N, C-alpha and C positions, 0 to 999 in steps of 0.2 A: 221872374219868368225868363227874362232875357239871359240871365246868368245860367239858368238851367238849360236853355236852348243852346247857349255857347258850349257848355260842357258836353251836351249830347252830340253836337256837330263835331267837336274835337274827337270824342270817342269814336264816332262813326268814321271820321277820316282815318284815324289810326287803324281801325278794323279793316277798312277798305285797302289800306296800304299793306297790311299783313296778308290779306287775301291775294292781292296782286303779286306779292313776293312769292307766296306759296305756288301760285299758278305758273309763274315764270320758272321756278325751280323744276316743276313737273315737266314743262315744255323743254327746258334745257336738257333734262335727263333723256327725254325721248330723242332729241336731235343728236345727243352724244351717242346713244345706243345705235341709232340709224347710221351715223357716220362710222362707228366701229364695225358694224356689219358690212357696210359698203367697202371699207378697207379690207376686211376679211375676204370679201368677194374678189377684190382686185388681186390679192395674194394668190388665192386659189386659181384664178384665171391665168396668172403668170405661170404657176406650176403646171397648169394644163397645157399652156403653149410650149413649155419646155419639154413636157412629155411627148407632145405631138412631134416636136423636132427630133427628140430621141428616137421615136418610132420611125420617122422618115430616114434617119441615119441607119437604123437597123435594117430597114427595108432595102436601102441601097447597098448596105454592106454585106448582106447575106440573103440567101433565099429561104432561110428557115422562118417558121411562122412566129418568131418572137415579137415581131412588130405588131401583130394582132393584139397581144397583151398590152402593149404600150398604148394603142388606140382605145382599148376598153378603159384603161385607167384614165386617159385624157378625157373621154366622154363623161366618166363619173365625176371627175373634178369640175368640168364645165357645168354639169347638172347642179352640183352643190353650190358653185359660184352663182349660178342663176337664181337659185332659191335664196341665198344670202342677199343678193342684190335686190330682189323683190321685197323681202322682209325689211331690209334696211331702208329702202325708198319709202315704204309704208310708214315706218317709224318717223322719218324726216317729215313726211306729209302731215302726220299727226301733231308734230311739234312746231310747225310753221303756219302762219307767220308768228314770230315770237312776241305776241301781244297778249296781255292778260284780258282776254275777251270777257270772262265772267266778272272780273273785278270792274271793268268799264261799264258793263251792263248794270251792275249793282250800284255804282256811283250815279249813273243816269237815273236809276229808279229812286235813289235817295234824294237827289236834287228835285225830282218831280214831286216827291212826297213833301219835302220841306216847302217847296214853292206853293203847293196846293194848300198846306196848312197855314202858310203866311197870308194867303189871300182870303182866308175865312174871316 
């Protein structure tokens, strides 16, 4: 009986380690996706700033309405950057903290079950 219990505990520990590893991979992917989206938001915000500056240069250089087009493009780029930033932040929030919460809960439940059976 002790030998069987030892085998079961070993198998259970291995299964919990596999579960924790799978959970950490999922969270890592979410954080990576969120970081990539935030990076994309930063690039688009930079392009937006450059477009605004080009619009201001055009505004100062001429009285033709070409600057209006530059500001429309800049506003569109900032809108896309804002959406990417929000989506990226949400992905990072879903992936943090990088703790295998489900695996920890499973181990705690397993310990409680083993303790309960040992006391019978």
